[in-house]
N, C-alpha and C positions, 0 to 999 in steps of 0.2 A: 367570288372575288377574282379579278383578273390576275393578280400576282400572288401565288401561294407563298406564305411566310408565317413565321412565328416571332414571338418576343417583340411585337409591335405595340404602338399606343393607339387608342381610339377615343373618339368623343362625338357628341351629337350637337349639331348646329342647325337651327331652323328645320328640324325634322329629318335631317340627313346625317348618315353615319360616315365619319371620316376615319380612314385607316392610314396610319402614318408610320413609316420606318419599318424596322424588323429585319429579319434575315431569312435566307432560304439556301437551297443547295447551290444556287448560282453565286450568291454573295459569299457563302461560306461561313461556318461558325468561327467565332473569334477573328473574323475579318473586319472589314469596314462596315458591314451591314448595308442596308438599303436607304435611299433617299425618297422612295416611292410614296406618293400621296394619292389615294383613290377614295372616291366618294360613292356611297350607295344611296339612291333615292327610292324609298319604298313606294312612292306614288306611281313611279313608272317601272319599278322592279328592274332597275338598270344601274350599272356602274359607270363612272367617268374618271378620267385621270386629270389631276391638277398639277400645278407647278411643284417641282421636287423640293424637298426640304434642303436648305443650304448645307447641312452637315449630315451625311449618311451615318446611321447608327441604329442600334437595337437595344433591347432592355431599357428603354427610355420610359419616362412618365409623360402623361398628357392631361391637360385640364382645359376647360372652356370658360370664358367670361366675355360678356358683351359681344357675342357672335364671333369671337376669335379663338383659335386653337393655340395653346401654349405647349411647346415640346421642351422637356427638361431632362438634362443629363443623358445617360446612356453610354454604351460602348460602341466605338466605331472610329471614324476618321478624325474626330476632333479631340478635345481635351477631356471630355466627360463632364464638363461644367456648363455646357451650352444652355442658353435659353433662347429659343427662336419662336417667333409668333407668326401664325398664318391668318390672313384676312381673306375670307372667301368672297367678299364683295369686290375685291380687286385681283384676286388670285395671286397675291404677292406675299412673300415672307419678309419679316424684319428681324433684326438681331437685338435682343435685350441684354441686360447686364448678366454676366455669367454667375453661377453659384460661387459662393465665397470659400466654402470648406472643401473637403476632399472630393476629387472626381468620383462620381458614383453611377452605378447602374442598378437595375432591379429596385429602384426607389419608387415611392408613391408621391403623388402631387394632387393638390386640391385647392380650390379657392374658398376662403372664409371671408365673406363680404367681398371687398375689392383687393384682398391680399392673397397672394399665392404662397402656399406652404409646400416645401419639398422635404420629405421625411424618409429617414432610413436608407436602405440600399446596401450595396457592397462596394468595397474599394479595390478588389482584385480585378484583373482583366478577364474578359470573357464571361462576365456575369457571375452572380452569387459570391460565395466566399467572403470571409472577413467582414461580417455585417457591422454597420456602424449605427449609432443612435442619433446622428446629427439631424437637426431640424432647422431649416432656413426659411425666412420670410422675404418675399419680394413684393414691393409696392412701387409703382412708377414714380410717385411723388417723394419717395424717400431718398436720402443720400446715405449710401452704405459705406462703412469703413471696415477695413480688414487689417489685422495685425497677425503675423505668422511667427510663431516661436518654435524652435527646435533645439534639441540637445546638441551642443557643439562646443568649440573652444571658448566661447564667451559665457557659457553657463558657469554659475558659481556653485560651490559645494562646501559643506562643513561636516566633519566626522565626529562620531561618538565612540570610536574604538572598533577594533577588528574582532572577527569571530562571531559565534552565535550570541545574540544579544541577551543580556540579563532581563529579568521581568521588568525592572525599573526602566531600562533603556527601551524595551519594546513598548511599554506604556507611553513613554515620552514620544517615541516615533509616531505611534498611533494617534496621539493628540496634536501632532504637528508643532510641538513646542521647540522653537528655535531660539529662545531667549538665551543671551549670554554667549552665543556661538559666533565665531569669527569665520566668515565665508571667504573662500579663495577660489582661484581658477581651478577648474576640473583638470583631470588627466584624461586625454582621449585614448580610447582603446578598451578592449574587453578584459584583459589581464586575467584570463581564466574564468571570467563570469559567463553564465549561460544566458546571453542576451542577443536578441536579433532586432533589427530596425523594424518598428511597427508598420504594417501595411498602411498606405495612404500618406506616409511621411513626405514632406517636401524635400527637394534636393538639398544636400548638405547636412541632413540629420545623421549623427554618428553616435556610437556607443561611448558613454563617458563613465568615469570612475571618480570616487572620492579619494583625494590624495591621502596616503601614498599608494593607493591602488593595491592594498593588501587585504581586501575583503572587509572593508569598513562598513559599519552601520552609519547612517546619517541622513543628510538632506541635500537635494539639488534645488537650485533657485534660478528663476528667470523673471524679468520685470517687463511691464508694458505700460504705456501711457494712454489714458483716455482723455479726449478733449472736453472742454466746457460745453455743456448742452447736449451731451450724448444721451441716448435713450436705447432701450431694448438690447442691452449688451448680453452676449452669450459667449462662453468659452467652451470649446469642443476639443477633446484631446484623445490621443492614442498613446499607449505606453507599454513598455516591457521593463520589469525590474527583477533583479536577482538578489534575494529570493522572493520577497514580497514587497509591495509598494502601496502608497496611498497619496492622493493628490489633494492639495489645499490651494484656495485662492484667497488672499488676504486673511489667512488663518482659518477660513471656513472649509471644512472637508467637502469634496464633491465626488469622491469615489468610495467604494466600500472599505470598511475597517480592515486592518492588516490580518485580523483573525476571522473575517467573514467570507462566505462564498462570494465570488465575483471580484475579489481583490485583484490588484495588479500583480502579475507574476512574470517570471522569466519565460523565454520562448519554449522551454522544455519542462517547466516546473508547475505541475498541477493545473495546467490550463493554458488557453491561447492568450494572445494579446488582448488587452482590455481597452475598450473605448468608453468614454464617459463625457458628460457635459452638464452645465448648469446655466440657467438664465435668471437666477434669483437676483432681483435688483438690489437687495441688501448686501450682496457680496462685492459690489463694484463701486468705485468712486472716481471723481475727476482727478487727473494727475497720475502719479506713479502707483501701480498695482503690482502685486507679487504672486507668482505661481511657485509653489514649493512641492517637491516630491520627496516623501519619506521612503527610505530604503532600509529594510530589515534583513540582514544576512542570516536567515534562520537556519541554514544548513552549515554555517561556519566555513564555507569554502570561498571561492571567488565571488565578487559582487559586481554591481554596476547597473547601468540603466540606459534606456534610450526613450525619448518622448518627443511629441510635437503637440502644439495647440494652435487652433484658429480662434482668434478673438474677433467677433463681429459686433458691430454696433451701428446705430443710425443717428444721423444729425439732420433733422428736418430744417428746411430753409426758414429763416427767421426774419421778421420785419422789425426794424428799429427806427423810431422817429429821429430825425436829425435836429440837433439843437442849433440855435443861432441863425435860423433862416426865417426871414420875415415874409409877409405877404399871405394872400389867401390860398394859393395852391398848396396841396399837402405834399410834404417831402419826407422820404424815408429811405432807409438802406436795407437792401436784401443781402443777407449773409447765408452762404451755402457752400457747395463743393467748388473748389478752385477749378476754373475752366468749364464748368457746367453751364448749360443754357437754361434759362427759366422764363416761363410765361407769367406775366403779372395779370391778375384778374381781380375784379371788384364786384361787390353786390350791395344793393341798398338796404338789405335786411339779412340777418343771420338766422337760419332755421335748419330743419333737417334736410331740406332741398333748396338751398338758396339759388337765386338766378344770377349766375356768375357771368360777367361780361369781360371779354379779353381786352386789355388795355395796350399790351405790347409785349415785346420780348427783349431780353438782354442776356449777356454772358457775365458770369461771376469771375471776371479776371482778377486774380489775386485773392479770390474767396468772397468777394462782395462787389456790389455796385449800387450807386444812388439812383433813386427813381422819383419823379415828380408827377403828380396827378393834377393837371390844371382844371379838371372838371369837378374836383372835390367841393368847391364852395356851393355848387348847386344842389347839394344833398344835405339833409339833416343828419343822417347816419350813413356811413360808408365803411364797408368791410373789405379787407384785402387778403389775398393769398398768393403765394409764389408756387408754381407748379413746374417741377423739373421736366424738361423735354428730353426724351431718350435720344 
């Protein structure tokens, strides 16, 4: 290989090996890494250099679909969320939608059908460290939504008393039972608690306490709103709690019990920061949703917590017939992501491999646009789809 390096990504396209990114003694470890792209052709036993990757990086992941190389995440000159796509037929790179959750390196990526999954990795700089269980899915025709939550002044809290919890209070905390509690604004600060900001937290995440910040047991609460028509929702969090903690979404637990291995802990209490997630569709609903963190002050000293959550979901473009329009042409409305551009396609029959014909493109100004197909009367059956254009 012309450029010695490690921590690169690789993939095979049309019988040729593509080596992308990485770092070496020249670029330096924990530097920006390399943007180098080199290709090995076994037919000629030779290497060639291709257009450099837009974002120099290492410890990235790579995957191949339909003759294109997808470079995901990594550590380097960018944010660590990049998705960049290389097309060897044109020797050009394009930029895709970035990952939604924490910037990651040392992750894995693979296609399942036409959908790209990015799994695991670490959130610290320089590779490794602080592993996370986050899994994200990218599909070009999806509209992705992201809601970011973090402990801060707008977080709410409710206390159950200070000191080491009784068995009854511990059981209530472990069940996420907030019935009858009055939530109020948190107090910002550690107040003697052994809590650090979890790695990967967005800017503005702070340590919070349950008033009056005297070592209370109790709950923290944050809310988020999911739109009508959402699908594929997932919540992915990182947290530290003094002394033990457990997470719930809409009363459903999605981290280990307060008395089980892997429970949320403080930065120095029986283990590291805990990351956890769930994509159980039964846990989420349209409208307002709640995330609650239970805090058990098991050692009777200071307490408190810090947390963040990424809520991701998809809203596919939808076609809606328009009422009150006369005539033979077919009229409908495309509802999608505000400002996104969509390609309208039609097929005379719907099967596993329909023959789609491009009708035109339009932009969802304000989240939707009307469309008319004047050719519709010439067909007995006509099927439509809206494809988001990156």
